[in-house]
N, C-alpha and C positions, 0 to 999 in steps of 0.2 A: 507178811509171809509167815511161814511156820516157825522161823527162828526169832520172831519179833523184831526183825530189822525194819526200820522205817523206809518207806519208798514213796516216791511222788510220781504221779502220772500227768503227763502234759499232752494236751490235745488241742487242736485248733478247730474252731467251729466257724464256718463262713456265715456272714450276715449279709443278706440281700437288702440293699438299699434301693428305693424306687428309682430305677434307671429307665425312664421313659425313652422311647425311640423318637427321634426328631429328624426325619429325612428331609433334605432340601432337593427339590427338582426345579431346574431352571434351564432355559435355552442358553447355550454357550456361544454357538456360532451357526451361521447359515450362509450357504452359497447360492441360494435361490435368487435369480435375477429376472426371471420371466416365466410366464405360464407355458412358454414354448419349449423350455429346456429343463431337464432334471437337475437337481442340485442336492447337496448334502446338508443335513441338519444334525448338529451335534448337541446332545442333551447331557447336562451335568447332573450327577446324583451325588450328594454329599451327606455324611452322617454328622448332624449337629448335636446329637444327644450324647449321653454318657455311656450308654450300653452299645454293645456290638450288634450290627445288623448282619444276619447270615442268610445265605441263599438268596441274594438280591437279584431280581430280574426286572428289567424295564421292557414294557410292551407298548407298541403303538396301537391304539385302538382304531379299527377301520372307520373311515369317514368318507363322505362323498366329496370333500374339498380337495383331496389329493389321492394319487395312486402310488403305492409303495413299490419301488423298483428293487430294493434289496430283498433277498429271499426270505429270511426269517423276520417276522414282525416283532420277535421277542429276543432280547439280548441278555445273557446271563452275566452278571457283574461280579459274582462271588461274595466275599465277606468284606464289609466296611467297618473298620475300627473307628472309634470316636475321632472326629476331625479329619477323616480320610474321605477322598472323593474319587469317583471314576466317571468315565464318559462312555456314551453310546452314540454311534454315528449311523444314521439312516439315510439312504438315497431315495428321494421321492420326486414325483412330478406333480406340481400344483395345478389345480383346476381353476382356482380363483386368485385374484391379486392379493387379497387379505383374507386369511383364514385362521382358524384355531386348530391346534394340534393336540388331540386328547391322548394322554399317556397314562399308563397304569403301572405302578410300582408294587411288587410283591416281595415280601421278605419275612424272616422269622426274627423276633426280638430276643432279648436276653432270657425271657421266660418260655421260649420255644413256641410262642403263639404266632400263627400265620396272620400277617397284617397286609391289607391291600389299601393303597393310597392312589386315588385318581386325581389328576390335575390336568387343566387345559392350558397349553402354552399358546400365546398369541404370536402369529408370524405376520410380518409385513414384507411383501416382495418389493424390492427396489426396481424401478422401471429400467429396462436395459438401455433405453435412450438417455438415461441420466449420465452414463459414462461417455456416451458418444457426443453429446452436445457440449462443446466447450464454451464457457462464458467469455464474453468479449474482453473482459479485463485480463484473462489469461492469454488471449491471442495477441495483445498489443506488444509484449516483449518479443514474441516470435516474428511478428511483422517487422519490427525495428531491426532485429538481428538479420533478417532476410534482406532488407534494404541496405544495411551496412555491407554485407557480403557482396551484394550486387554492385554497389558503388566501388568497393575495393577491386573487384574483378574488372570493372570498366576502366579504372585508373591504371591497373597493370597492363591491360590490353592497349591503352592509349600510349603508355610509355614505351611499350615494345614496338608499336607502329611508328613512333617518332624516331627511334634509334635507327631504323632502316632508312 
């Protein structure tokens, strides 16, 4: 300065390290049981990278293998910090027993570049008769229990008629 006083200036300069985005898209759950009934499909989106994913939106790409029941085909998920995950749930009516669900993820990375990731999730519908048909091994305890209850009821009825 003008009086020859020493002074120091301290400033911080940010350094950008390569923080590639690494989104993970996977099927979390499905309530699809038949081609006759609509069900919900939940898709999980996670940030596996070091950078932040901003303006994240997940969209179901239209396909002939299903009909979308929920109104918007795109769900806005917001910002995903590293290690964070969010879910999007869609209600749809399947046309085939086994089909692929194409999804499109759009977001902006740490460098504010618009990135689009397309992935196909494979869905398999469990037959509705799978839950209805009980295996024989599971029926044996119920049959034995029913016979025991029937025998106990018969015994008590016999003892009541003997007392009279």
